[in-house]
Backbone as CSV, one residue per row, in Angstrom:
resi,resn,N_x,N_y,N_z,CA_x,CA_y,CA_z,C_x,C_y,C_z
1,UNK,0.467,18.139,0.690,-0.230,18.218,1.961,-1.625,17.606,1.870
2,UNK,-2.283,17.792,0.721,-3.618,17.223,0.541,-3.566,15.704,0.652
3,UNK,-2.562,15.075,0.000,-2.433,13.618,0.075,-2.256,13.181,1.520
4,UNK,-1.461,13.925,2.267,-1.215,13.570,3.662,-2.508,13.631,4.463
5,UNK,-3.323,14.638,4.219,-4.581,14.759,4.948,-5.545,13.632,4.577
6,UNK,-5.587,13.267,3.300,-6.467,12.183,2.876,-6.079,10.865,3.519
7,UNK,-4.797,10.659,3.689,-4.286,9.384,4.186,-4.162,9.351,5.704
8,UNK,-4.283,10.501,6.359,-4.066,10.586,7.800,-4.971,9.638,8.572
9,UNK,-6.194,9.435,8.101,-7.092,8.541,8.828,-6.749,7.076,8.583
10,UNK,-5.946,6.784,7.577,-5.576,5.406,7.294,-4.348,5.010,8.104
11,UNK,-3.283,5.699,7.948,-2.047,5.509,8.703,-1.407,6.879,8.818
12,UNK,-0.371,7.011,9.600,0.304,8.291,9.677,0.881,8.628,8.321
13,UNK,0.886,9.903,7.975,1.151,10.302,6.602,2.613,10.408,6.225
14,UNK,3.502,10.533,7.160,4.895,10.703,6.750,5.700,9.474,7.143
15,UNK,6.413,8.967,6.185,7.231,7.782,6.437,8.655,8.194,6.754
16,UNK,9.300,7.440,7.598,10.710,7.691,7.866,11.342,6.379,8.284
17,UNK,12.575,6.188,7.850,13.281,4.978,8.228,12.762,3.760,7.507
18,UNK,12.735,2.660,8.224,12.368,1.371,7.658,11.040,0.910,8.252
19,UNK,10.161,0.431,7.393,8.860,-0.068,7.829,8.743,-1.520,7.384
20,UNK,8.406,-2.364,8.325,8.243,-3.789,8.024,6.761,-4.127,7.957
21,UNK,6.432,-5.034,7.039,5.058,-5.496,6.867,5.052,-6.988,7.144
22,UNK,4.240,-7.387,8.126,4.191,-8.776,8.591,2.924,-9.477,8.134
23,UNK,3.022,-10.774,7.980,1.869,-11.612,7.662,0.941,-11.654,8.874
24,UNK,-0.330,-11.410,8.654,-1.323,-11.479,9.731,-0.960,-10.614,10.916
25,UNK,-1.015,-11.195,12.108,-0.710,-10.457,13.338,0.705,-10.731,13.836
26,UNK,1.458,-11.474,13.071,2.800,-11.890,13.482,3.753,-10.707,13.625
27,UNK,4.761,-10.887,14.451,5.865,-9.926,14.569,7.195,-10.670,14.466
28,UNK,7.152,-11.893,13.934,8.366,-12.682,13.775,9.090,-12.281,12.492
29,UNK,10.420,-12.265,12.548,11.214,-11.944,11.364,10.918,-12.884,10.212
30,UNK,10.608,-14.122,10.515,10.318,-15.099,9.461,8.994,-14.809,8.754
31,UNK,8.162,-13.950,9.324,6.863,-13.616,8.731,6.832,-12.225,8.104
32,UNK,7.989,-11.634,7.851,8.031,-10.329,7.186,7.749,-10.549,5.702
33,UNK,6.691,-9.913,5.219,6.310,-10.029,3.811,7.142,-9.093,2.943
34,UNK,7.328,-7.864,3.430,8.129,-6.897,2.695,8.607,-5.801,3.641
35,UNK,9.610,-5.075,3.177,10.189,-3.983,3.940,10.199,-2.745,3.051
36,UNK,9.751,-1.625,3.597,9.747,-0.361,2.862,10.875,0.498,3.422
37,UNK,11.758,0.911,2.519,12.904,1.713,2.920,13.195,2.737,1.831
38,UNK,13.175,4.018,2.173,13.547,5.092,1.245,12.794,5.011,-0.089
39,UNK,11.484,4.818,-0.041,10.690,4.795,-1.258,10.826,3.529,-2.080
40,UNK,11.339,2.481,-1.480,11.531,1.210,-2.171,10.923,0.094,-1.341
41,UNK,10.229,-0.833,-2.002,9.643,-1.987,-1.330,10.471,-3.213,-1.698
42,UNK,11.039,-3.848,-0.667,11.873,-5.039,-0.834,11.097,-6.275,-0.409
43,UNK,11.394,-7.395,-1.026,10.799,-8.670,-0.641,11.347,-9.078,0.726
44,UNK,10.461,-9.467,1.622,10.862,-9.944,2.950,11.731,-8.942,3.696
45,UNK,12.827,-9.443,4.293,13.746,-8.599,5.070,14.912,-8.105,4.226
46,UNK,14.889,-8.397,2.961,16.020,-8.140,2.083,16.342,-6.650,1.926
47,UNK,17.569,-6.387,1.548,17.957,-5.050,1.113,18.775,-5.145,-0.178
48,UNK,18.640,-6.294,-0.862,19.345,-6.519,-2.122,18.583,-5.894,-3.290
49,UNK,19.312,-5.348,-4.229,18.697,-4.752,-5.412,17.853,-5.771,-6.171
50,UNK,18.276,-7.015,-6.173,17.539,-8.058,-6.891,16.194,-8.385,-6.239
51,UNK,15.978,-7.947,-5.006,14.735,-8.229,-4.290,13.803,-7.028,-4.206
52,UNK,14.032,-6.016,-5.039,13.150,-4.855,-5.052,11.870,-5.223,-5.788
53,UNK,10.746,-5.090,-5.104,9.445,-5.373,-5.700,8.926,-4.168,-6.470
54,UNK,9.071,-2.979,-5.883,8.653,-1.762,-6.566,9.319,-0.547,-5.933
55,UNK,9.298,0.527,-6.707,9.948,1.771,-6.306,8.944,2.902,-6.450
56,UNK,8.909,3.794,-5.473,7.995,4.930,-5.499,8.786,6.169,-5.896
57,UNK,8.302,6.847,-6.922,8.888,8.120,-7.360,7.742,9.114,-7.507
58,UNK,7.725,10.112,-6.641,6.611,11.059,-6.655,5.336,10.346,-6.280
59,UNK,4.342,10.452,-7.161,3.061,9.782,-6.886,2.886,8.524,-7.730
60,UNK,3.997,8.012,-8.283,3.936,6.820,-9.125,4.689,5.651,-8.497
61,UNK,4.155,4.457,-8.720,4.776,3.229,-8.237,5.261,2.458,-9.464
62,UNK,6.566,2.179,-9.505,7.192,1.497,-10.632,7.483,0.040,-10.292
63,UNK,7.438,-0.797,-11.302,7.780,-2.207,-11.147,9.281,-2.337,-10.914
64,UNK,9.637,-3.068,-9.871,11.051,-3.307,-9.561,11.835,-2.024,-9.393
65,UNK,13.019,-1.980,-10.010,13.903,-0.808,-9.920,13.727,0.126,-11.102
66,UNK,12.784,-0.155,-11.953,12.616,0.587,-13.190,12.290,2.057,-12.953
67,UNK,12.627,2.888,-13.945,12.181,4.274,-13.946,11.582,4.619,-15.311
68,UNK,11.200,3.580,-16.075,10.560,3.776,-17.371,9.066,3.978,-17.199
69,UNK,8.514,4.910,-17.945,7.076,5.195,-17.876,6.249,3.938,-18.165
70,UNK,6.750,3.077,-19.012,6.012,1.859,-19.345,5.942,0.882,-18.175
71,UNK,6.751,1.105,-17.153,6.760,0.227,-15.980,6.039,0.825,-14.772
72,UNK,5.265,1.880,-14.980,4.474,2.443,-13.885,3.312,1.500,-13.623
73,UNK,3.280,0.955,-12.420,2.210,0.034,-12.038,0.944,0.782,-11.672
74,UNK,1.110,1.877,-10.918,-0.054,2.666,-10.539,0.376,4.087,-10.193
75,UNK,-0.604,4.969,-10.231,-0.402,6.378,-9.895,-1.426,6.742,-8.833
76,UNK,-0.995,7.463,-7.809,-1.872,7.844,-6.708,-2.198,9.324,-6.829
77,UNK,-3.496,9.624,-6.862,-3.975,11.001,-6.931,-5.241,11.139,-6.109
78,UNK,-5.254,12.098,-5.202,-6.466,12.442,-4.448,-7.135,11.231,-3.786
79,UNK,-6.329,10.350,-3.188,-6.878,9.207,-2.473,-7.312,8.064,-3.368
80,UNK,-7.002,8.169,-4.650,-7.366,7.117,-5.606,-6.103,6.528,-6.218
81,UNK,-6.139,5.222,-6.463,-5.016,4.515,-7.069,-5.434,4.131,-8.482
82,UNK,-4.744,4.717,-9.472,-5.051,4.505,-10.886,-4.125,3.466,-11.492
83,UNK,-4.611,2.718,-12.451,-3.802,1.755,-13.209,-2.783,2.531,-14.050
84,UNK,-1.532,2.136,-13.956,-0.479,2.751,-14.760,-0.400,4.259,-14.569
85,UNK,-0.327,4.984,-15.677,-0.240,6.449,-15.622,-1.581,7.095,-15.960
86,UNK,-2.629,6.323,-15.952,-3.951,6.793,-16.348,-4.487,7.897,-15.439
87,UNK,-5.372,8.708,-16.010,-6.114,9.736,-15.275,-7.620,9.461,-15.343
88,UNK,-8.005,8.352,-15.978,-9.407,8.066,-16.234,-10.075,7.362,-15.055
89,UNK,-11.314,7.759,-14.774,-12.072,7.123,-13.696,-12.225,5.628,-13.922
90,UNK,-12.311,5.204,-15.157,-12.474,3.780,-15.448,-11.229,2.970,-15.083
91,UNK,-10.097,3.652,-14.848,-8.851,2.976,-14.486,-8.512,3.100,-13.001
92,UNK,-9.477,3.516,-12.191,-9.250,3.587,-10.750,-9.353,2.176,-10.181
93,UNK,-8.267,1.724,-9.575,-8.221,0.382,-8.991,-8.759,0.378,-7.568
94,UNK,-8.353,1.386,-6.789,-8.720,1.483,-5.375,-9.022,2.929,-5.013
95,UNK,-9.897,3.110,-4.047,-10.117,4.409,-3.432,-9.875,4.232,-1.941
96,UNK,-9.050,5.091,-1.374,-8.717,5.011,0.047,-9.342,6.215,0.734
97,UNK,-10.225,5.915,1.700,-10.940,6.987,2.375,-11.369,6.542,3.774
98,UNK,-11.111,7.378,4.754,-11.580,7.145,6.121,-11.201,5.768,6.667
99,UNK,-9.953,5.356,6.418,-9.482,4.083,6.948,-10.023,2.862,6.231
100,UNK,-10.600,3.062,5.059,-11.158,1.966,4.267,-10.519,1.968,2.886
101,UNK,-10.356,0.762,2.337,-9.876,0.599,0.973,-11.045,0.042,0.171
102,UNK,-11.533,0.842,-0.800,-12.690,0.471,-1.604,-12.256,-0.012,-2.985
103,UNK,-13.037,-0.882,-3.549,-12.817,-1.350,-4.914,-13.194,-0.231,-5.883
104,UNK,-12.290,0.091,-6.801,-12.551,1.103,-7.824,-12.943,2.442,-7.235
105,UNK,-14.004,3.035,-7.780,-14.464,4.352,-7.330,-15.588,4.251,-6.311
106,UNK,-15.906,3.062,-5.903,-17.045,2.821,-5.026,-16.874,3.475,-3.654
107,UNK,-17.990,3.732,-3.010,-17.993,4.127,-1.604,-19.053,3.332,-0.840
108,UNK,-19.441,2.186,-1.420,-20.423,1.311,-0.798,-19.756,0.349,0.181
109,UNK,-20.435,0.060,1.276,-19.910,-0.890,2.262,-19.624,-2.254,1.651
110,UNK,-20.422,-2.648,0.683,-20.228,-3.961,0.065,-18.956,-4.012,-0.786
111,UNK,-18.367,-2.874,-1.108,-17.152,-2.811,-1.924,-15.899,-2.488,-1.111
112,UNK,-15.978,-2.616,0.205,-14.803,-2.393,1.040,-13.917,-3.637,0.954
113,UNK,-12.702,-3.438,0.462,-11.744,-4.536,0.352,-10.988,-4.738,1.654
114,UNK,-10.740,-3.631,2.358,-9.967,-3.716,3.600,-10.269,-2.526,4.491
115,UNK,-10.061,-2.745,5.781,-10.157,-1.691,6.789,-8.805,-1.606,7.473
116,UNK,-8.287,-0.385,7.594,-6.982,-0.196,8.213,-7.169,0.535,9.533
117,UNK,-6.654,-0.096,10.591,-6.781,0.501,11.922,-5.564,0.117,12.747
118,UNK,-4.907,1.103,13.318,-3.757,0.890,14.203,-2.685,0.006,13.560
119,UNK,-2.439,0.226,12.263,-1.397,-0.512,11.567,-1.799,-1.895,11.094
120,UNK,-3.008,-2.324,11.418,-3.490,-3.635,10.981,-4.419,-3.453,9.788
121,UNK,-4.261,-4.301,8.791,-5.102,-4.267,7.598,-6.024,-5.478,7.657
122,UNK,-7.298,-5.205,7.920,-8.313,-6.241,8.092,-8.998,-6.549,6.763
123,UNK,-9.442,-7.765,6.613,-10.192,-8.177,5.441,-11.561,-7.510,5.459
124,UNK,-11.921,-6.843,4.375,-13.233,-6.211,4.249,-13.548,-5.237,5.372
125,UNK,-14.762,-5.362,5.920,-15.204,-4.468,7.005,-14.926,-5.038,8.384
126,UNK,-14.234,-6.146,8.434,-14.007,-6.856,9.689,-13.167,-6.045,10.676
127,UNK,-13.349,-6.350,11.939,-12.465,-5.824,12.980,-12.013,-6.953,13.904
128,UNK,-12.141,-8.195,13.384,-11.706,-9.362,14.140,-10.219,-9.606,13.922
129,UNK,-9.545,-9.905,14.991,-8.104,-10.171,14.930,-7.769,-11.287,13.935
130,UNK,-8.627,-12.277,13.836,-8.391,-13.401,12.925,-8.502,-12.995,11.455
131,UNK,-9.032,-11.808,11.179,-9.193,-11.327,9.801,-8.131,-10.313,9.387
132,UNK,-7.058,-10.217,10.155,-5.979,-9.294,9.790,-5.148,-9.935,8.693
133,UNK,-5.095,-9.285,7.537,-4.317,-9.788,6.390,-2.829,-9.553,6.606
134,UNK,-2.495,-8.316,7.001,-1.107,-7.983,7.281,-1.040,-6.814,8.239
135,UNK,0.115,-6.685,8.894,0.336,-5.646,9.891,1.516,-4.790,9.455
136,UNK,1.337,-3.488,9.558,2.373,-2.543,9.159,2.991,-1.965,10.423
137,UNK,4.281,-2.184,10.578,5.003,-1.738,11.771,5.728,-0.432,11.456
138,UNK,4.975,0.645,11.377,5.551,1.954,11.081,4.566,2.800,10.299
139,UNK,5.069,3.886,9.748,4.236,4.848,9.039,4.508,4.789,7.542
140,UNK,3.449,4.882,6.755,3.564,4.861,5.301,2.801,6.024,4.686
141,UNK,3.291,6.502,3.556,2.522,7.451,2.758,1.483,6.652,1.978
142,UNK,0.550,7.327,1.353,-0.453,6.637,0.548,0.204,5.907,-0.619
143,UNK,1.220,6.504,-1.231,1.927,5.855,-2.328,2.619,4.579,-1.848
144,UNK,3.249,4.657,-0.692,3.894,3.467,-0.126,2.869,2.399,0.218
145,UNK,1.727,2.817,0.760,0.674,1.856,1.071,0.187,1.161,-0.194
146,UNK,-0.009,1.914,-1.276,-0.447,1.322,-2.544,0.581,0.302,-3.025
147,UNK,1.859,0.633,-2.910,2.922,-0.289,-3.329,2.917,-1.546,-2.463
148,UNK,2.758,-1.373,-1.170,2.707,-2.523,-0.259,1.465,-3.363,-0.544
149,UNK,0.327,-2.712,-0.737,-0.918,-3.428,-1.008,-0.740,-4.389,-2.187
150,UNK,-0.245,-3.879,-3.266,-0.092,-4.729,-4.439,1.054,-5.712,-4.309
151,UNK,2.083,-5.346,-3.597,3.177,-6.290,-3.360,2.683,-7.480,-2.550
152,UNK,1.901,-7.205,-1.522,1.392,-8.260,-0.643,0.255,-9.034,-1.292
153,UNK,-0.667,-8.312,-1.887,-1.875,-8.953,-2.420,-1.637,-9.670,-3.742
154,UNK,-0.738,-9.119,-4.565,-0.569,-9.670,-5.906,0.864,-10.076,-6.221
155,UNK,1.770,-9.917,-5.273,3.136,-10.397,-5.437,3.897,-9.815,-6.587
156,UNK,3.849,-8.498,-6.747,4.615,-7.849,-7.819,5.987,-8.368,-7.769
């Protein structure tokens, strides 16, 4: 419940069904970057096992279809996204708070990587339509958002 409350200001906290993530402001099928379905992030519109980018199990995001601890890409705890299975502050990749995605443990405006509002993920502190990196058509948990973020930004 705590995770849901932390993420509520970013997007709705409970995911259900299928969520599509589009490039920029597009809503065209050809611009679907990834699809989130049942705790799994697929490349584009695919539902093939070979196109799984990452899988969410609990508060951990795994590479592809793996369930090996060595393949944990990140762990989400208390609004923070940690590298791998780490618990150390030095391994915090992102902090998600109040509709903002911050670099590491920062809470400075200059370290805002993205702003999330109404399903749109804007570059930095921007609220200009032209600065929308991607659009999420549905509801995601914080773990799903972390998986989508890295899938879109770094092409897991």
